[in-house]
C-alpha positions as CSV (number, residue, x, y, z in Angstrom):
1,M,1.3,8.1,5.2
2,T,3.8,10.8,5.7
3,D,7.0,8.7,5.4
4,V,8.2,7.3,2.1
5,P,6.5,3.9,2.0
6,T,8.3,0.6,1.7
7,I,7.0,-2.8,0.8
8,R,7.3,-3.7,4.5
9,S,5.4,-0.6,5.7
10,L,2.6,-1.3,3.1
11,E,2.3,-4.9,4.3
12,E,2.2,-3.7,7.9
13,R,-0.5,-1.2,7.0
14,L,-2.6,-4.0,5.4
15,Q,-2.2,-6.0,8.7
16,E,-3.5,-3.0,10.6
17,L,-6.5,-2.5,8.3
18,H,-7.5,-6.2,8.1
19,P,-9.1,-6.5,11.6
20,L,-11.6,-3.8,10.5
21,T,-13.3,-6.3,8.3
22,A,-14.6,-8.0,11.5
23,Q,-16.3,-4.7,12.5
24,T,-17.5,-3.9,9.0
25,P,-17.7,-7.0,6.7
26,L,-17.8,-4.8,3.5
27,F,-14.6,-3.1,4.5
28,N,-11.8,-3.8,2.0
29,P,-8.3,-3.3,3.4
30,V,-6.7,-3.5,-0.1
31,F,-9.0,-0.8,-1.4
32,Q,-8.4,1.3,1.7
33,L,-4.6,1.1,1.2
34,G,-5.0,2.0,-2.5
35,L,-7.1,5.0,-1.4
36,E,-4.4,6.1,1.0
37,L,-1.7,5.8,-1.7
38,S,-4.0,7.8,-4.0
39,R,-4.4,10.5,-1.4
40,G,-0.6,10.6,-1.0
41,L,-0.2,11.2,-4.7
42,E,-2.8,13.9,-4.7
43,S,-1.3,15.7,-1.7
44,G,2.2,15.5,-3.1
45,T,3.5,13.4,-0.1
46,L,4.0,10.4,-2.5
47,S,5.6,10.8,-5.9
48,L,4.9,8.7,-9.0
49,D,8.6,7.8,-9.0
50,T,8.3,6.4,-5.5
51,L,5.2,4.4,-6.4
52,G,6.8,3.2,-9.6
53,G,9.8,2.0,-7.5
54,L,7.5,0.1,-5.2
55,V,5.8,-1.6,-8.2
56,A,9.2,-2.5,-9.7
57,E,10.3,-4.0,-6.3
58,L,7.1,-6.0,-6.1
59,E,7.6,-7.2,-9.7
60,C,11.1,-8.4,-8.9
61,E,9.9,-10.2,-5.7
62,S,7.2,-11.9,-7.6
63,L,9.5,-13.1,-10.3
64,Q,12.0,-14.4,-7.7
65,D,9.2,-16.3,-5.9
66,R,8.3,-18.1,-9.1
C-alpha cells in the first residue's frame, strides 16, 4: 500500500483478498487488510491523520445510509 488509500481502494483490496478464502478457509480478508494498514503506519507510508480521515469518511457514509 504505497499510495494514499481511499475508501474505494480499500474496498477493492478487500475484493482482491476475498478469493483467498477459497484456498485457505481460515484466511480473513478483513484481518489481512487491517494488518496491511498497520504495516503502513509502522513504516510511515500511512499517517494517523490519513487513517483518521478514512474513519471519518466511513462514519459519514454510514450515517447517510441510515
